[in-house]
Every structure is written in C-alpha cells, then in structure tokens.
N, CA and C of each residue as an Amber inpcrd file, in Angstrom:
protein
   408
   1.4300000 -12.8400000  10.8620000   1.4870000 -12.6310000   9.4420000
   2.7490000 -13.2620000   8.8870000   2.6840000 -13.7190000   7.7110000
   3.8620000 -14.2970000   7.0780000   4.9430000 -13.2440000   6.8990000
   6.1330000 -13.6960000   6.6320000   7.2490000 -12.7790000   6.4130000
   7.1390000 -12.1120000   5.0330000   6.4650000 -12.7780000   4.1040000
   6.3520000 -12.2680000   2.7450000   5.4990000 -10.9980000   2.6730000
   4.4550000 -10.9240000   3.4610000   3.5470000  -9.7790000   3.4020000
   4.2240000  -8.4980000   3.8830000   4.9290000  -8.4880000   5.0230000
   5.6410000  -7.2570000   5.3870000   6.7150000  -6.8600000   4.3780000
   7.3870000  -7.8410000   3.7840000   8.3990000  -7.5160000   2.7660000
   7.7390000  -6.8840000   1.5520000   6.6110000  -7.4310000   1.1340000
   5.8610000  -6.8490000   0.0210000   5.3610000  -5.4540000   0.3780000
   4.9440000  -5.2620000   1.6300000   4.4770000  -3.9450000   2.0760000
   5.6320000  -2.9410000   2.0890000   6.8200000  -3.3860000   2.4760000
   7.9880000  -2.4910000   2.4380000   8.2790000  -2.0820000   1.0020000
   8.2490000  -3.0320000   0.0850000   8.4900000  -2.7220000  -1.3310000
   7.4290000  -1.7550000  -1.8500000   6.1590000  -2.0080000  -1.5220000
   5.0890000  -1.1130000  -1.9580000   5.2170000   0.2800000  -1.3580000
   5.5920000   0.3540000  -0.0850000   5.7880000   1.6540000   0.5520000
   6.9270000   2.4290000  -0.0770000   8.0220000   1.7440000  -0.3570000
   9.1560000   2.4160000  -1.0050000   8.8120000   2.8280000  -2.4260000
   8.0260000   2.0110000  -3.1000000   7.5920000   2.3560000  -4.4600000
   6.6720000   3.5700000  -4.4390000   5.8070000   3.6730000  -3.4260000
   4.9160000   4.8340000  -3.3080000   5.6990000   6.1000000  -3.0000000
   6.8050000   5.9650000  -2.2700000   7.6290000   7.1170000  -1.9130000
   8.8460000   7.2440000  -2.8220000   8.7920000   6.6440000  -4.0040000
   9.9590000   6.5870000  -4.8790000  10.4440000   7.9550000  -5.3480000
   9.5290000   8.8990000  -5.5340000   9.9730000  10.2140000  -5.9940000
  10.8250000  10.9140000  -4.9360000  10.4570000  10.7710000  -3.6720000
  11.2540000  11.3460000  -2.5920000  12.5750000  10.5990000  -2.4350000
  12.5280000   9.2910000  -2.5400000  13.7380000   8.4880000  -2.3980000
  14.7100000   8.7750000  -3.5380000  14.1870000   8.9620000  -4.7460000
  15.0500000   9.2580000  -5.8980000  15.7440000  10.6090000  -5.7410000
  15.0960000  11.5610000  -5.0840000  15.7310000  12.8670000  -4.8300000
  16.8770000  12.7340000  -3.8420000  16.7260000  11.8540000  -2.8600000
  17.7220000  11.7020000  -1.7990000  18.8890000  10.8030000  -2.2180000
  18.6020000   9.7360000  -2.9440000  19.6310000   8.7720000  -3.3070000
  19.4440000   8.3240000  -4.7470000  20.4320000   8.5780000  -5.5790000
  20.3290000   8.2110000  -6.9930000  20.3110000   6.6930000  -7.1930000
  21.1210000   5.9710000  -6.3980000  21.1800000   4.5210000  -6.5440000
  19.8480000   3.8680000  -6.1820000  19.2560000   4.3200000  -5.0890000
  17.9580000   3.7800000  -4.6800000  16.8840000   4.1510000  -5.7010000
  16.9730000   5.3560000  -6.2540000  16.0220000   5.7800000  -7.2810000
  16.1020000   4.8970000  -8.5190000  17.3160000   4.5170000  -8.9030000
  17.4900000   3.6270000 -10.0540000  16.9040000   2.2420000  -9.7840000
  17.1070000   1.7490000  -8.5650000  16.5590000   0.4370000  -8.2030000
  15.0350000   0.4610000  -8.2150000  14.4490000   1.5540000  -7.7230000
  12.9810000   1.6460000  -7.7010000  12.4120000   1.8590000  -9.1000000
  13.1760000   2.4700000 -10.0010000  12.7100000   2.6390000 -11.3830000
  12.5570000   1.2890000 -12.0700000  13.3570000   0.3080000 -11.6490000
  13.2270000  -1.0330000 -12.2210000  11.9150000  -1.7020000 -11.8130000
  11.3820000  -1.3070000 -10.6590000  10.1120000  -1.8610000 -10.1850000
   8.8960000  -1.1090000 -10.7290000   9.1000000   0.0590000 -11.3010000
   7.9900000   0.9030000 -11.7570000   7.0390000   0.2020000 -12.7360000
   7.5250000  -0.6180000 -13.6810000   6.5670000  -1.2960000 -14.5730000
   5.6200000  -2.2540000 -13.8510000   6.0190000  -2.7060000 -12.6720000
   5.1970000  -3.6470000 -11.9100000   4.3710000  -2.9470000 -10.8320000
   4.3270000  -1.6370000 -10.8790000   3.6320000  -0.8420000  -9.8560000
   2.1700000  -1.2310000  -9.7320000   1.4730000  -1.3830000 -10.8380000
   0.0540000  -1.7270000 -10.8100000  -0.1910000  -3.1000000 -10.2190000
   0.6450000  -4.0620000 -10.5810000   0.4860000  -5.4190000 -10.0720000
   0.7830000  -5.4660000  -8.5790000   1.8610000  -4.7970000  -8.1660000
   2.1980000  -4.7290000  -6.7450000   1.0650000  -4.0500000  -5.9770000
   0.4910000  -2.9950000  -6.5580000  -0.6240000  -2.2990000  -5.9260000
  -1.8430000  -3.1770000  -5.7590000  -2.1830000  -3.9620000  -6.7840000
  -3.3330000  -4.8620000  -6.7030000  -3.1010000  -5.9210000  -5.6220000
  -1.8800000  -6.4550000  -5.5650000  -1.5680000  -7.4610000  -4.5450000
  -1.6830000  -6.8580000  -3.1530000  -1.1380000  -5.6470000  -2.9690000
  -1.2430000  -4.9740000  -1.6740000  -2.7010000  -4.7170000  -1.3010000
  -3.4810000  -4.2530000  -2.2580000  -4.8920000  -3.9470000  -2.0140000
  -5.6640000  -5.2070000  -1.6210000  -5.4860000  -6.2760000  -2.3690000
  -6.2160000  -7.5210000  -2.0910000  -5.7790000  -8.1210000  -0.7540000
  -4.4590000  -8.2030000  -0.5170000  -3.9860000  -8.7680000   0.7470000
  -4.3810000  -7.8990000   1.9340000  -4.3130000  -6.5840000   1.7690000
  -4.7160000  -5.6870000   2.8480000  -6.1850000  -5.8510000   3.1970000
  -7.0340000  -5.9050000   2.1750000  -8.4680000  -6.1110000   2.4160000
  -8.7370000  -7.4760000   3.0330000  -8.0650000  -8.5010000   2.5320000
  -8.2830000  -9.8570000   3.0500000  -7.9010000  -9.9410000   4.5300000
  -6.6910000  -9.5050000   4.8650000  -6.2530000  -9.6160000   6.2530000
  -7.0540000  -8.7120000   7.1780000  -7.4450000  -7.5460000   6.6790000
  -8.2320000  -6.6450000   7.5170000  -9.6260000  -7.2020000   7.7750000
 -10.2970000  -7.6600000   6.7300000 -11.6780000  -8.1170000   6.8700000
 -11.7930000  -9.4730000   7.5480000 -10.8980000 -10.4010000   7.2250000
 -11.0790000 -11.7670000   7.7010000 -10.1980000 -12.1440000   8.8930000
  -9.2130000 -11.3350000   9.2140000  -8.3540000 -11.6600000  10.3480000
  -8.4400000 -10.6030000  11.4520000  -8.3490000  -9.3550000  11.0700000
  -8.2480000  -8.2960000  12.0740000  -9.5780000  -7.9240000  12.7060000
 -10.6290000  -7.8480000  11.9350000 -11.9080000  -7.4270000  12.4960000
 -12.4170000  -8.4020000  13.5550000 -12.1240000  -9.6700000  13.3780000
 -12.5700000 -10.6610000  14.3520000 -11.8070000 -10.5580000  15.6740000
 -10.5780000 -10.0610000  15.6160000  -9.7210000  -9.9970000  16.8010000
  -9.2780000  -8.5730000  17.0790000 -10.1290000  -7.6110000  16.8030000
  -9.7570000  -6.2080000  16.9120000  -9.3760000  -5.8160000  18.3330000
 -10.1050000  -6.2720000  19.3150000  -9.8100000  -5.9340000  20.7030000
  -8.4520000  -6.4480000  21.1450000  -8.1390000  -7.6660000  20.7760000
  -6.8510000  -8.2510000  21.1590000  -5.7010000  -7.5850000  20.4210000
  -5.9320000  -7.1870000  19.1800000  -4.8620000  -6.5600000  18.4060000
  -4.4950000  -5.1850000  18.9510000  -5.4630000  -4.5030000  19.5370000
  -5.2130000  -3.1590000  20.0520000  -4.3910000  -3.1860000  21.3390000
  -4.3490000  -4.3160000  22.0160000  -3.6390000  -4.4100000  23.2920000
  -2.1310000  -4.5390000  23.1310000  -1.6910000  -5.1090000  22.0250000
  -0.2770000  -5.4080000  21.8390000   0.3040000  -4.5860000  20.7010000
   1.5600000  -4.1860000  20.8530000   2.1800000  -3.3250000  19.8480000
   2.3010000  -4.0350000  18.5050000   2.6170000  -5.3300000  18.5000000
   2.7310000  -6.0600000  17.2370000   1.3830000  -6.0940000  16.5140000
   0.3030000  -6.3030000  17.2460000  -1.0190000  -6.3120000  16.6370000
  -1.4280000  -4.9480000  16.1330000  -1.0540000  -3.9150000  16.8790000
  -1.3790000  -2.5560000  16.4600000  -0.6390000  -2.1800000  15.1790000
   0.6510000  -2.5130000  15.1030000   1.4100000  -2.2280000  13.8870000
   0.8840000  -3.0430000  12.7110000   0.4560000  -4.2600000  12.9850000
  -0.1160000  -5.0940000  11.9380000  -1.4240000  -4.4940000  11.4160000
  -2.2650000  -4.0070000  12.3240000  -3.5260000  -3.3860000  11.9300000
  -3.2910000  -2.1120000  11.1180000  -2.3750000  -1.2760000  11.5870000
  -2.0460000  -0.0460000  10.8550000  -1.4660000  -0.3930000   9.4870000
  -0.6150000  -1.4140000   9.4500000  -0.0130000  -1.8250000   8.1820000
  -1.0860000  -2.2870000   7.1930000  -2.0970000  -3.0070000   7.6700000
  -3.1530000  -3.4680000   6.7770000  -3.9420000  -2.3010000   6.1910000
  -4.2500000  -1.3110000   7.0030000  -4.9780000  -0.1360000   6.5170000
  -4.1250000   0.6230000   5.5080000  -2.8390000   0.7880000   5.8050000
  -1.9400000   1.4660000   4.8730000  -1.7510000   0.6590000   3.5890000
  -1.7560000  -0.6620000   3.6980000  -1.6580000  -1.5020000   2.4990000
  -2.8490000  -1.2690000   1.5750000  -4.0310000  -1.1090000   2.1560000
  -5.2290000  -0.8650000   1.3520000  -5.1110000   0.4830000   0.6360000
  -4.6980000   1.5220000   1.3650000  -4.5960000   2.8550000   0.7740000
  -3.4970000   2.9300000  -0.2800000  -2.3040000   2.4550000   0.0520000
  -1.1860000   2.5030000  -0.8950000  -1.4560000   1.5660000  -2.0700000
  -2.0600000   0.4220000  -1.7960000  -2.4130000  -0.4900000  -2.8840000
  -3.3750000   0.1450000  -3.8650000  -4.3430000   0.8890000  -3.3590000
  -5.2800000   1.5830000  -4.2540000  -4.5540000   2.6330000  -5.0910000
  -3.6660000   3.3850000  -4.4580000  -2.9370000   4.4250000  -5.1890000
  -2.0670000   3.8120000  -6.2840000  -1.3100000   2.7800000  -5.9270000
  -0.4000000   2.1730000  -6.9010000  -1.1330000   1.4470000  -8.0180000
  -2.2880000   0.8870000  -7.7120000  -2.9970000   0.0900000  -8.7150000
  -4.0780000   0.8680000  -9.4490000  -4.2500000   2.1520000  -9.1520000
  -5.3730000   2.8750000  -9.7420000  -5.3250000   2.8670000 -11.2700000
  -4.1500000   3.0640000 -11.8450000  -4.0440000   3.0690000 -13.3100000
  -4.4950000   1.7520000 -13.9130000  -4.0620000   0.6600000 -13.3230000
  -4.4290000  -0.6620000 -13.8120000  -5.9100000  -0.9480000 -13.5800000
  -6.4150000  -0.5910000 -12.3900000  -7.8270000  -0.8380000 -12.0850000
  -8.7590000   0.0010000 -12.9460000  -8.3940000   1.2600000 -13.1810000
  -9.2660000   2.1050000 -13.9990000  -9.2930000   1.6280000 -15.4450000
  -8.1730000   1.1040000 -15.9040000  -8.1110000   0.5980000 -17.2730000
  -8.9330000  -0.6770000 -17.4430000  -8.8500000  -1.5680000 -16.4670000
  -9.5050000  -2.8720000 -16.5970000 -10.9450000  -2.8970000 -16.0830000
 -11.2200000  -2.2020000 -14.9660000 -12.5320000  -2.3380000 -14.3300000
 -13.4390000  -1.1300000 -14.5020000 -12.8740000   0.0560000 -14.3940000
 -13.7100000   1.2550000 -14.3570000 -13.9640000   1.8720000 -15.7270000
 -13.3530000   1.3650000 -16.7690000 -13.4710000   1.9920000 -18.0810000
 -14.8770000   1.8880000 -18.6670000 -15.6690000   0.9600000 -18.1890000
 -17.0130000   0.7710000 -18.7390000 -18.0670000   1.6490000 -18.0750000
 -17.7740000   2.1860000 -16.9010000 -18.7400000   2.9760000 -16.1530000
 -18.1420000   4.3620000 -15.8810000 -18.7320000   5.3870000 -16.4910000
 -18.1690000   6.7300000 -16.3800000 -18.2780000   7.3040000 -14.9670000
 -19.3900000   7.0650000 -14.2830000 -19.5260000   7.6130000 -12.9310000
 -18.5360000   6.9630000 -11.9700000 -18.3270000   5.6500000 -12.1110000
 -17.3460000   4.9660000 -11.2610000 -15.9400000   5.4660000 -11.5690000
 -15.6790000   5.7390000 -12.8400000 -14.3620000   6.2480000 -13.2350000
 -14.1290000   7.6430000 -12.6620000 -15.1540000   8.4840000 -12.6740000
 -15.0190000   9.8410000 -12.1170000 -14.8190000   9.8010000 -10.6030000
 -15.5970000   8.9770000  -9.9050000 -15.4480000   8.8690000  -8.4560000
 -14.0920000   8.2800000  -8.0860000 -13.6650000   7.2950000  -8.8420000
 -12.3480000   6.7050000  -8.6040000 -11.2300000   7.7080000  -8.8250000
 -11.3810000   8.5490000  -9.8440000 -10.3720000   9.5720000 -10.1250000
 -10.3300000  10.6140000  -9.0070000 -11.4790000  10.9590000  -8.4570000
 -11.5130000  11.9250000  -7.3470000 -10.8230000  11.3660000  -6.1100000
 -11.1080000  10.1190000  -5.7820000 -10.4790000   9.4940000  -4.6080000
  -8.9810000   9.3430000  -4.8390000  -8.5950000   8.9290000  -6.0380000
  -7.1730000   8.7590000  -6.3470000  -6.4400000  10.0910000  -6.2940000
  -7.0950000  11.1570000  -6.7270000  -6.4590000  12.4800000  -6.6870000
  -6.2100000  12.9140000  -5.2480000  -7.1810000  12.6690000  -4.3670000
  -7.0150000  13.0190000  -2.9510000  -5.8950000  12.2030000  -2.3100000
  -5.8610000  10.9080000  -2.6150000  -4.8580000  10.0420000  -2.0110000
  -3.4620000  10.2750000  -2.5960000  -3.3870000  10.6580000  -3.8640000
  -2.0910000  10.8870000  -4.4890000  -1.3670000  12.0550000  -3.8420000
  -2.1180000  13.0030000  -3.3190000  -1.4760000  14.1400000  -2.6630000
  -0.7580000  13.7290000  -1.3810000  -1.1640000  12.6120000  -0.8000000
  -0.4930000  12.1270000   0.4120000   0.1970000  10.7860000   0.1690000
   0.5230000  10.4990000  -1.0780000   1.1300000   9.2280000  -1.4470000
   2.4800000   9.0110000  -0.7780000   3.3360000  10.0200000  -0.7610000
   4.6710000   9.8640000  -0.1830000   4.6020000   9.5990000   1.3170000
   3.8370000  10.4000000   2.1060000   3.7500000  10.0670000   3.5340000
   3.1360000   8.6910000   3.8080000   2.1350000   8.3040000   3.0140000
   1.5400000   6.9750000   3.1890000   2.5540000   5.8800000   2.8810000
   3.3440000   6.0760000   1.8250000   4.3510000   5.0890000   1.4670000
   5.4160000   4.9420000   2.5390000   5.8740000   6.0650000   3.0820000
   6.8770000   6.0180000   4.1480000   6.2910000   5.3580000   5.3890000
   5.0700000   5.7140000   5.7360000   4.4170000   5.1140000   6.9080000
   4.2360000   3.6110000   6.7180000   3.8660000   3.1880000   5.5080000
   3.6970000   1.7590000   5.2450000   5.0200000   1.0210000   5.3770000
   6.0790000   1.5810000   4.8280000   7.3900000   0.9260000   4.9240000
   7.8350000   0.8150000   6.3800000   7.6320000   1.8620000   7.1630000
   8.0390000   1.8390000   8.5770000   7.1900000   0.8460000   9.3750000
   5.8710000   0.8660000   9.1780000   4.9960000  -0.0650000   9.9110000
   5.2710000  -1.5070000   9.5190000   5.5400000  -1.7500000   8.2490000
   5.8520000  -3.1110000   7.8090000   7.1790000  -3.5670000   8.4140000
   8.1450000  -2.6720000   8.4830000   9.4230000  -3.0150000   9.1010000
   9.2420000  -3.3220000  10.5820000   8.4370000  -2.5170000  11.2630000
   8.1610000  -2.7690000  12.6760000   7.3640000  -4.0540000  12.8780000
   6.4180000  -4.3390000  11.9990000   5.6480000  -5.5850000  12.1000000
   6.5550000  -6.7810000  11.8290000   7.5550000  -6.5980000  10.9910000
   8.5060000  -7.6550000  10.7080000   9.4160000  -7.9260000  11.9000000
   9.8240000  -6.8480000  12.5650000  10.7280000  -6.9530000  13.7140000
   9.9850000  -7.4420000  14.9560000   8.8010000  -6.8680000  15.2120000
   8.0430000  -7.2290000  16.4060000   7.3200000  -8.5130000  16.1310000
C-alpha cells in the first residue's frame, strides 16, 4: 500500500476518536478541531479507498495476506477504513445521496447509530493498525 493511505487512515482514526483525544490533550483537541470541517470528505475518501482496496486487492489474495503480519494489519486496516469512513461521512452521504429515499435514510440512520456508539474504539484501532501497516 502507498504511504499516503496509512497516513490518511491515521488522520481518519484520530478524527473519529477526537472527543477522547480532546479530553486527554487540549493541544491535540485544537488541532483535530481544525480538521472537523473536512470530516465528511475524509470519511468519503476512507470509505471509497477502503472498499476499493478490500474488494480489488485483498479478496484476490486473502490467503496470502493472512499468513503475514503486514498483510493481516493491512486487511484489518481496510475493514476499519470502511467502518470509520462510513461513520465520518454519514452526514455528507445522507445529505447528498439518501435524502431522496426515506427507507434508505432510515436504514442508514440505524446503522450509523449502531456504529457511532463504537466510533472511538474503531478510530483508535484504525490509527493503531494504520501505524503498524506503515511500520511493517
């Protein structure tokens, strides 16, 4: 994977866990508040890249990826990118895509509500897996 994707995943993970980070460190909280207006765009990028790499790269080589730690962290990172990307981009996606269909909007809101309850752990896990994928 390119170096840009793990860096973007780290940013997305930290943005997803921003409320916890802001409680622990005021300076880091201020830095993440500057990224908050771009949350939806970052989420869409994470969602699209996560789906692309998972569907077109990982599924074809799933057996080989499970054998090596770098491949395993990459696979976990892609799944977390999809989940965190959906959470971060839900506001933007519901406004642009789901506003015309009420049933899709209701189902999307239910899924987003379930995922939002675990947003902080998913964000921390994404940041850690992306860091490990970057190092390994």
